[in-house]
KOLPAPA-337765 format. One record per residue (C-alpha): residue in one letter; x, y, z. Coordinates in steps of 0.2 Angstrom, whole numbers, padded with zeros to 4 digits, always signed. Example, Ala and Ser with C-alpha at 12.3 -4.5 7.8 and 13.67 -1.06 7.14 Angstrom:
2
A+0062-0022+0039 S+0068-0005+0036 
***
This chain:
795
M+0000+0000+0000 A+0005+0018-0002 Y+0009+0027+0014 H+0006+0046+0017 I+0009+0056+0033 R-0004+0070+0033 K-0006+0071+0052 A+0004+0064+0066 A+0003+0062+0085 V+0017+0062+0098 I+0014+0054+0114 G+0025+0061+0128 S+0028+0080+0130 G+0045+0080+0138 V+0059+0090+0130 M+0062+0076+0116 G+0043+0073+0113 S+0039+0092+0111 G+0055+0094+0101 I+0049+0081+0089 A+0031+0089+0088 A+0040+0106+0084 H+0050+0098+0070 L+0034+0090+0063 A+0025+0107+0064 N+0040+0116+0056 I+0038+0105+0040 G+0020+0108+0040 I+0012+0092+0047 P-0002+0095+0060 T+0003+0086+0076 L-0007+0080+0091 L+0004+0081+0107 L-0003+0070+0121 D+0003+0066+0139 I-0004+0058+0155 V-0017+0066+0166 P-0010+0075+0182 R-0014+0066+0198 E-0013+0082+0209 L-0016+0101+0207 T-0002+0113+0207 Q-0003+0128+0220 E-0007+0140+0206 E-0022+0128+0200 E-0028+0127+0218 T-0028+0146+0219 K-0038+0148+0204 G-0051+0136+0211 L-0048+0123+0198 T-0051+0104+0200 L-0043+0089+0193 E-0057+0088+0181 A-0054+0105+0173 P-0048+0103+0155 S-0033+0115+0158 V-0027+0104+0172 R-0030+0087+0163 N-0020+0094+0148 R-0007+0103+0159 F+0008+0093+0154 A+0006+0095+0135 A+0001+0113+0136 G+0016+0118+0147 A+0027+0109+0135 V+0020+0119+0120 Q+0023+0135+0130 K+0041+0130+0134 L+0044+0128+0115 L+0044+0147+0113 K+0057+0150+0127 Q+0069+0136+0123 K+0087+0139+0116 P+0091+0134+0103 A+0073+0137+0097 P+0064+0121+0092 L+0052+0131+0081 T+0057+0139+0065 T+0043+0152+0067 K+0030+0155+0080 K+0017+0151+0067 S+0022+0133+0068 L+0013+0132+0085 N-0003+0133+0076 L+0000+0116+0069 I+0002+0108+0087 S-0014+0103+0096 I-0014+0096+0114 G-0023+0083+0124 N-0021+0069+0136 L-0021+0050+0135 E-0038+0048+0144 D-0049+0060+0135 D-0041+0061+0118 L-0034+0043+0114 E-0048+0041+0101 K-0041+0055+0091 L-0026+0043+0087 K-0039+0036+0074 E-0036+0052+0064 V-0017+0051+0062 D-0005+0042+0050 W+0010+0041+0061 I+0010+0039+0080 I+0027+0042+0089 E+0030+0036+0107 V+0042+0047+0117 V+0038+0042+0135 V+0049+0036+0149 E+0062+0023+0145 N+0053+0009+0154 L+0048-0007+0144 D+0032-0011+0154 I+0026+0007+0153 K+0029+0007+0134 K+0020-0010+0132 S+0005-0004+0142 L+0004+0011+0131 Y+0005+0001+0115 E-0009-0010+0121 K-0020+0006+0122 I-0014+0013+0105 D-0017-0004+0097 A-0035-0003+0102 V-0039+0013+0094 R-0026+0016+0079 K-0032+0014+0062 Q-0026+0000+0051 G-0011+0004+0041 S-0005+0018+0052 I+0013+0018+0057 V+0018+0017+0075 S+0036+0021+0081 S+0046+0023+0097 N+0059+0036+0100 T+0068+0024+0112 S+0087+0027+0113 G+0090+0009+0117 I+0076-0003+0122 S+0073-0017+0111 I+0060-0014+0097 N+0055-0032+0096 A+0052-0033+0115 M+0041-0018+0114 A+0030-0026+0100 E+0027-0042+0109 G+0009-0046+0111 R+0002-0033+0099 S-0009-0036+0084 E-0002-0042+0068 D-0006-0025+0059 F+0002-0016+0073 K+0018-0027+0072 E+0019-0025+0053 H+0018-0006+0055 F+0029-0004+0071 L+0048+0001+0071 G+0060+0012+0080 T+0063+0030+0074 H+0077+0037+0085 F+0079+0056+0084 F+0094+0065+0091 N+0092+0080+0102 P+0088+0094+0098 P+0077+0086+0084 R+0077+0102+0073 Y+0095+0103+0072 L+0103+0086+0074 K+0104+0077+0057 L+0104+0059+0062 L+0088+0048+0062 E+0090+0030+0066 V+0077+0019+0058 I+0076+0002+0067 P+0064-0011+0060 A+0057-0025+0071 Q+0057-0043+0065 D+0039-0041+0059 T+0040-0024+0051 L+0035-0024+0033 P+0049-0020+0021 E+0038-0007+0013 V+0036+0002+0029 V+0054+0003+0032 E+0058+0009+0015 F+0044+0022+0016 M+0051+0029+0033 Q+0068+0030+0026 K+0063+0040+0012 F+0051+0051+0022 G+0065+0054+0035 E+0077+0060+0022 N+0065+0069+0010 R+0052+0076+0022 L+0060+0077+0039 G+0077+0082+0031 K+0087+0069+0041 G+0102+0059+0037 V+0094+0041+0039 V+0104+0026+0046 L+0096+0009+0045 A+0101+0001+0062 K+0098-0016+0070 D+0089-0020+0085 T+0103-0020+0097 P+0107-0010+0113 N+0108+0009+0110 F+0108+0005+0091 V+0122+0013+0081 G+0126+0031+0086 N+0124+0029+0105 R+0133+0012+0106 I+0149+0019+0098 G+0147+0036+0105 T+0145+0030+0123 Y+0159+0018+0121 G+0171+0032+0115 L+0165+0044+0129 L+0168+0031+0142 I+0185+0026+0135 T+0189+0044+0136 L+0184+0046+0154 Q+0194+0030+0158 V+0210+0037+0150 M+0208+0054+0158 K+0207+0047+0175 E+0221+0033+0173 K+0233+0044+0164 G+0230+0060+0174 Y+0223+0072+0161 S+0213+0086+0168 V+0195+0090+0161 G+0200+0105+0152 E+0215+0097+0144 V+0204+0083+0137 D+0192+0095+0130 S+0206+0106+0122 V+0211+0091+0111 T+0195+0082+0108 G+0186+0096+0100 P+0188+0106+0083 L+0207+0101+0083 I+0202+0083+0078 G+0186+0088+0069 R+0174+0086+0083 P+0161+0099+0090 K+0167+0114+0101 S+0159+0105+0115 A+0172+0092+0113 T+0170+0078+0126 L+0166+0083+0144 R+0156+0099+0139 T+0146+0088+0128 L+0142+0077+0143 D+0137+0092+0153 V+0125+0098+0139 V+0117+0080+0137 G+0116+0078+0156 L+0126+0067+0166 D+0111+0057+0173 T+0105+0054+0155 F+0122+0048+0150 V+0123+0036+0165 H+0106+0029+0160 V+0112+0026+0142 A+0128+0018+0148 K+0119+0007+0160 N+0107+0001+0146 V+0122-0006+0137 Y+0130-0013+0153 D+0114-0023+0156 H+0114-0031+0139 T+0133-0035+0137 T+0145-0047+0145 G+0164-0049+0148 E+0177-0035+0143 E+0164-0025+0133 Q+0153-0024+0148 K+0167-0018+0159 V+0169-0002+0148 F+0151+0002+0150 E+0153+0002+0169 V+0150+0020+0175 P+0166+0027+0184 D+0164+0030+0202 Y+0168+0049+0201 L+0154+0051+0187 Q+0141+0042+0199 K+0147+0053+0213 M+0143+0068+0202 V+0126+0062+0198 D+0123+0058+0217 N+0128+0076+0221 G+0116+0083+0208 W+0130+0089+0198 L+0121+0085+0181 G+0129+0097+0170 A+0121+0112+0161 K+0103+0108+0168 S+0109+0109+0186 G+0122+0123+0183 Q+0137+0113+0186 G+0145+0097+0181 F+0163+0094+0174 F+0162+0113+0172 L+0156+0127+0183 K+0155+0145+0178 K+0160+0157+0192 G+0156+0175+0186 K+0163+0176+0169 E+0176+0163+0172 I+0173+0145+0167 T+0181+0132+0179 E+0184+0114+0178 L+0182+0100+0191 N+0197+0092+0199 L+0193+0073+0199 E+0204+0070+0214 T+0199+0084+0226 F+0181+0087+0218 E+0185+0106+0219 Y+0183+0118+0204 E+0199+0125+0197 P+0205+0137+0183 L+0203+0130+0166 K+0218+0121+0159 K+0223+0117+0141 L+0235+0104+0134 K+0250+0113+0126 T+0262+0101+0117 P+0273+0103+0101 S+0262+0092+0091 I+0247+0104+0093 E+0257+0118+0085 I+0264+0106+0071 A+0246+0100+0067 K+0239+0117+0065 Q+0251+0120+0051 Q+0245+0104+0042 K+0233+0105+0027 G+0217+0095+0029 L+0209+0087+0044 A+0216+0069+0040 A+0234+0076+0040 K+0231+0085+0057 V+0223+0070+0065 K+0238+0058+0059 T+0251+0070+0066 L+0242+0072+0083 T+0238+0053+0085 Y+0256+0047+0082 A+0264+0062+0092 K+0276+0056+0105 D+0269+0068+0118 R+0254+0070+0130 T+0243+0074+0115 G+0247+0059+0105 E+0246+0048+0121 L+0229+0054+0124 L+0222+0052+0107 W+0230+0036+0103 S+0223+0029+0119 I+0205+0034+0114 F+0206+0030+0095 A+0213+0013+0096 P+0200+0004+0106 T+0186+0015+0098 L+0191+0010+0081 I+0193-0008+0085 Y+0176-0008+0094 S+0168-0001+0078 A+0175-0014+0067 Q+0170-0028+0079 L+0152-0022+0079 L+0150-0021+0060 G+0136-0033+0055 E+0129-0033+0073 I+0123-0015+0074 A+0123-0010+0055 D+0127-0019+0039 D+0141-0008+0032 I+0154+0005+0037 V+0145+0019+0028 A+0130+0018+0040 I+0142+0018+0056 D+0152+0032+0049 N+0137+0042+0045 A+0129+0039+0062 M+0144+0046+0071 K+0145+0061+0059 W+0126+0065+0059 G+0122+0061+0077 F+0138+0067+0086 G+0145+0080+0074 W+0161+0071+0070 A+0169+0077+0054 Q+0175+0059+0051 G+0167+0043+0056 P+0177+0029+0064 F+0183+0021+0048 E+0187+0037+0040 I+0198+0041+0055 W+0206+0024+0053 D+0210+0028+0035 A+0217+0045+0040 I+0229+0038+0053 G+0234+0024+0041 V+0226+0006+0043 K+0242-0004+0041 E+0253+0008+0052 S+0240+0008+0066 V+0237-0010+0066 E+0255-0014+0068 K+0255-0002+0083 M+0239-0010+0090 Q+0246-0028+0088 A+0263-0022+0097 E+0252-0016+0112 G+0242-0032+0113 Y+0226-0027+0105 E+0216-0040+0096 I+0213-0035+0078 P+0195-0037+0071 A+0193-0050+0057 F+0185-0036+0046 T+0201-0026+0047 K+0212-0041+0045 A+0202-0045+0029 L+0205-0028+0022 L+0224-0030+0024 D+0224-0048+0018 H+0216-0042+0002 G+0230-0031-0001 Y+0220-0015+0002 S+0226-0001+0013 T+0210+0010+0016 F+0192+0006+0020 Y+0187+0019+0007 S+0193+0020-0011 E+0189+0027-0027 V+0183+0015-0041 D+0180+0022-0058 G+0179+0039-0052 E+0166+0035-0038 L+0168+0033-0020 A+0168+0015-0014 Y+0169+0006+0003 F+0176-0011+0008 D+0162-0023+0012 G+0173-0037+0019 T+0178-0045+0002 E+0178-0031-0011 Y+0175-0012-0014 K+0157-0008-0017 P+0150+0009-0023 V+0144+0020-0009 P+0125+0021-0013 F+0122+0036-0025 N+0109+0049-0021 E+0106+0062-0035 K+0098+0074-0022 A+0113+0073-0010 V+0125+0083-0021 D+0143+0083-0015 L+0151+0098-0023 K+0169+0093-0019 R+0167+0076-0027 Y+0156+0083-0042 K+0170+0095-0046 K+0183+0081-0045 K+0173+0071-0058 H+0167+0084-0069 G+0179+0098-0067 V+0176+0117-0068 L+0173+0129-0082 K+0182+0143-0074 S+0189+0147-0057 N+0200+0158-0047 S+0205+0158-0028 S+0188+0164-0023 A+0175+0156-0034 S+0172+0142-0047 L+0160+0141-0062 I+0154+0123-0064 D+0143+0114-0077 F+0130+0107-0065 G+0122+0096-0078 D+0105+0098-0087 Q+0111+0114-0095 V+0113+0123-0078 L+0128+0132-0072 L+0133+0133-0054 L+0143+0148-0046 E+0152+0142-0030 F+0160+0154-0018 H+0176+0147-0009 S+0185+0162-0003 K+0189+0164+0016 S+0172+0164+0025 N+0165+0165+0008 A+0168+0184+0009 L+0163+0193-0007 G+0176+0203-0017 L+0181+0207-0035 D+0187+0189-0038 I+0169+0182-0035 M+0162+0196-0046 Q+0174+0192-0060 I+0167+0174-0060 L+0149+0179-0058 N+0151+0191-0073 Y+0159+0177-0083 G+0145+0166-0079 L+0132+0178-0084 D+0141+0182-0100 L+0141+0163-0104 L+0122+0162-0100 E+0119+0176-0113 T+0129+0167-0127 S+0125+0149-0124 D+0111+0136-0122 Y+0113+0135-0103 K+0095+0137-0096 G+0100+0147-0080 M+0112+0147-0065 V+0113+0142-0047 I+0123+0152-0035 G+0127+0141-0020 N+0141+0132-0011 Q+0144+0120+0003 G+0155+0130+0015 K+0152+0133+0033 N+0141+0148+0028 F+0134+0154+0012 S+0143+0171+0014 V+0146+0182+0029 G+0146+0197+0018 A+0159+0208+0008 N+0178+0207+0011 L+0178+0219+0026 A+0197+0218+0028 M+0199+0224+0010 I+0187+0238+0011 L+0195+0244+0027 M+0212+0243+0019 E+0207+0253+0004 A+0198+0266+0016 Q+0213+0268+0027 D+0224+0270+0011 D+0212+0284+0005 N+0209+0274-0011 I+0191+0281-0013 F+0191+0280-0032 E+0195+0261-0030 L+0182+0259-0017 D+0169+0267-0028 H+0174+0255-0042 I+0172+0240-0031 V+0155+0245-0024 N+0149+0250-0042 T+0155+0233-0048 F+0145+0224-0035 Q+0130+0234-0038 Q+0130+0231-0057 G+0133+0213-0053 T+0117+0211-0043 L+0108+0221-0056 R+0114+0208-0069 I+0107+0194-0058 K+0090+0203-0057 Y+0088+0206-0075 S+0097+0191-0083 D+0086+0184-0097 K+0089+0167-0089 P+0084+0163-0071 I+0097+0165-0057 V+0093+0154-0042 T+0102+0157-0026 A+0104+0144-0012 P+0108+0153+0005 F+0111+0143+0021 A+0118+0147+0038 M+0125+0164+0039 T+0119+0174+0024 L+0124+0192+0029 G+0126+0209+0021 G+0133+0206+0004 G+0128+0188+0005 A+0110+0193+0007 E+0112+0206-0007 V+0117+0193-0019 C+0101+0183-0015 L+0088+0197-0015 P+0088+0201-0033 S+0088+0183-0039 A+0074+0175-0049 H+0071+0162-0035 I+0078+0159-0018 Q+0080+0141-0012 A+0085+0144+0006 S+0089+0130+0019 M+0078+0128+0034 E+0093+0135+0044 T+0096+0151+0035 Y+0101+0166+0045 L+0098+0180+0033 G+0100+0199+0036 L+0108+0215+0031 V+0119+0219+0046 E+0131+0232+0039 V+0127+0245+0053 G+0136+0233+0065 V+0152+0239+0056 G+0147+0257+0054 L+0141+0255+0036 I+0125+0253+0027 P+0122+0240+0013 G+0131+0245-0003 G+0127+0231-0015 G+0109+0236-0019 G+0102+0228-0003 N+0092+0244+0003 K+0084+0245-0014 E+0080+0227-0016 L+0073+0224+0002 Y+0062+0240-0001 M+0056+0233-0018 K+0053+0216-0010 H+0042+0224+0003 L+0032+0233-0010 K+0030+0217-0021 G+0023+0208-0006 L+0009+0220-0003 P-0009+0214-0009 T-0014+0220-0026 G-0029+0233-0027 V-0024+0240-0010 E-0018+0258-0008 V+0001+0257-0004 D+0006+0266+0011 L+0024+0269+0006 Q+0029+0276+0023 T+0024+0260+0032 V+0035+0250+0020 A+0050+0262+0022 N+0048+0261+0041 K+0049+0242+0040 V+0064+0242+0029 F+0073+0255+0039 E+0070+0246+0055 S+0076+0229+0048 I+0092+0237+0042 A+0095+0249+0056 M+0093+0236+0069 A+0103+0223+0059 K+0088+0210+0060 V+0094+0192+0055 S+0081+0178+0053 T+0082+0163+0064 S+0077+0151+0050 G+0072+0151+0032 E+0054+0153+0036 E+0057+0168+0047 A+0067+0175+0032 R+0051+0174+0022 E+0041+0183+0036 N+0055+0197+0036 N+0051+0199+0017 F+0068+0193+0012 L+0060+0178+0003 D+0044+0179-0008 F+0029+0168-0006 A+0035+0157-0021 D+0053+0155-0014 G+0058+0138-0007 V+0065+0131+0009 S+0074+0115+0008 V+0072+0105+0025 N+0086+0093+0020 P+0102+0104+0018 D+0110+0090+0007 H+0096+0092-0005 Q+0097+0111-0007 L+0108+0112-0022 Y+0098+0099-0031 D+0082+0108-0026 A+0089+0125-0033 K+0094+0116-0049 Q+0076+0110-0051 A+0070+0128-0048 V+0081+0134-0062 L+0074+0120-0074 A+0056+0123-0069 L+0057+0142-0072 S+0066+0139-0089 A+0052+0126-0094 A+0039+0139-0089 G+0046+0152-0101 Y+0055+0163-0088 K+0055+0181-0091 P+0065+0193-0081 P+0056+0207-0071 V+0052+0223-0082 R+0062+0238-0077 G+0051+0251-0069 K+0051+0266-0058 V+0051+0265-0039 P+0039+0275-0028 V+0048+0283-0013 V+0043+0293+0002 G+0056+0307-0001 E+0059+0322+0010 P+0044+0321+0021 G+0047+0302+0023 Y+0065+0305+0028 A+0060+0316+0042 T+0048+0303+0048 L+0061+0289+0048 L+0073+0300+0058 L+0061+0303+0072 G+0063+0287+0080 A+0082+0287+0079 Q+0082+0304+0087 N+0072+0299+0101 L+0083+0284+0104 L+0098+0296+0105 Q+0090+0307+0117 S+0085+0292+0128 G+0103+0287+0128 Y+0100+0270+0118 I+0111+0275+0103 S+0127+0285+0100 E+0129+0301+0090 H+0138+0290+0077 D+0123+0278+0077 L+0112+0293+0073 H+0124+0298+0059 I+0123+0281+0051 A+0104+0281+0053 K+0103+0298+0044 K+0113+0290+0029 L+0102+0275+0029 A+0086+0285+0030 Y+0091+0296+0016 V+0094+0281+0004 I+0078+0272+0008 A+0068+0289+0007 G+0075+0292-0010 G+0083+0308-0006 N+0076+0326-0007 V+0061+0323-0018 P+0042+0324-0015 Y+0033+0310-0007 G+0027+0297-0020 T+0041+0302-0033 L+0045+0288-0045 V+0064+0286-0047 D+0075+0274-0056 E+0084+0260-0048 Q+0101+0267-0054 Y+0097+0283-0045 L+0094+0273-0029 L+0110+0264-0031 N+0119+0280-0033 L+0112+0287-0017 E+0117+0270-0008 R+0135+0271-0015 E+0138+0289-0010 A+0132+0285+0007 F+0142+0269+0009 I+0158+0278+0003 S+0155+0293+0015 L+0153+0281+0030 V+0168+0270+0025 Q+0179+0286+0026 H+0172+0290+0044 P+0185+0287+0057 K+0172+0280+0069 S+0166+0268+0056 Q+0184+0262+0052 A+0186+0259+0071 R+0170+0248+0070 M+0177+0238+0056 Q+0193+0236+0064 H+0185+0230+0080 M+0174+0217+0071 L+0190+0210+0062 M+0200+0209+0078 K+0187+0204+0090 G+0173+0197+0080 K+0159+0207+0088 P+0152+0225+0085 L+0159+0241+0093 R+0147+0254+0099 N+0156+0271+0098 
***
């Protein structure tokens, strides 16, 4: 049968349950959130004269969870409007409503008996063919399904989200023995395409894939730290970004997760394993003592770390006192920083004959061996295991990729010399004469399956630009950008400058691409990349240097080149689609605003933030945002230009940045027809499809026309608020100076209200204001401060 999920229900409204409900609402699925009925009144409810029969009391848990969604950081909701898709209830009054849903997700306490009791109730009311899943992090899926109806068993499986569900990529799909293959296949595709997840098919074993290996690695690290006398801060200084792991490294990660939660996860594996493996999952005495003390990490205010005033201190595991933070400082760390590429850095550090090398080798060796031992037991191939660790724990390299990086043959020789037992899978690799778990076969990435290399499954939606360029080459490139034939007669312009900052090199490749579009059969162009951020804006260091050298003519040329480039994007005869994601600020936003279509990522933080460095947008951003607001107004309604100007002025003057792609739409940076890709891996593919769809529909660029502005009277209105803020002491004289320049540009200069002006006229006003500000000493001080400190200066 064909499966569709039009409506869902989440049972259990704790942090995880409400987070899953929020994620479903974010992607447009109406979701029912249910929890148990309270057995006693709160003091507040008693004061109000409520009884246990009052609906507000009976729905208290779910209602409270929904309200918390608005306050949580990081935000579970992409927009407050998502709340409208979440309805609440309780398991006594609203159980029958489960008949209406297509997917029921259980997220209750990790207790098998409680879960089985709940499934009995669900089985009695659910409709035939509806999918039921558990978000358990480790309880057996088969054990939970025991005693249920045949249809329930056929549609039951594990769907293990990682916390927070909006942001963490991994979704483990765990079939039970009776789960229909088509249900598993549907949930894998649904997880990737609709939920936007990286899906790993896991086996029904304790803690599945991610938590099994992740917990093992964390416990090994705790053992090594204690046995070899490393401090908490020393361990975290080495096991974070230095080796391709998150900033939270090891111990800070445990503080964030919650030490009680971690202990629970570890004990789950301990209870289901034996021998040497079980010993590793035995919770260290000092960790248990911390939990008994209530030192649970971030949620209790202290754990391995404690913030005292502005100082972060670390726990001394011998004295149980907090001390100043320490970092490991060894020669290998400095040597590694000079290496190119993560693999070279990791290899240098792992084999270093110093305290850093000793720590990393002691962690890596057993963790890599354990990963290979579990192959076939927890997942079918190394790709699934590596992906689980990258998507669930934020590792830049999975275990088998790390093994390749440090050298399989070299590491195995060292392991054998130290008495480690080498897994049969690893021996097989070397016996076949191979030296890496991953290789390239006929230009495609392949993995070792125990006997030979097999191609890593190809997914046309999950574009890997690095591999794509390696296979197909580039048409033209320089140090900052590349122009690529993206297939299907579509071009792709990729930024790859430092921080994807925009400069003349990028404009050169942009103009080359636009020229090629005009003289060839290409149907359009995507502007996108796969860096850390789409673009953090213009090259500020270059602008400051030119300003300090008084090269005003050169600056004027640079700004004009950028302005004309964005105009060419807007009026190209063939569609230009931009694909912003993560930080898309200043000039990055200005590239997107004039494009024919924006295909944003769900996590797109879009805004014109130039005032933070003492400037205003200089690449057409003021004009384009103003015109976007005008375009978004209902037809047939008299346009209140002042209201539009006020909104645009406020957005730019306050450097507003969206917290999601959907919020960017609410802020008028995206049009109604612009897209938001939930799965970031699919964004470039989606952008390409948008180019093809626009081309097939007979795309025509917008017609150049005049722009109505508020003029001189509107300028005065715009400045009123800023002047009040100055008098109240909220902004400085220089802030007011910037506000005046911005207001003048948005108002359209000294013309009557309603005057129709040309776009180039507005660009000239913008450029003049930008050049004027860039010469101001206080703006230069702000630019310098941002470059040096990474945060704005208020002067």
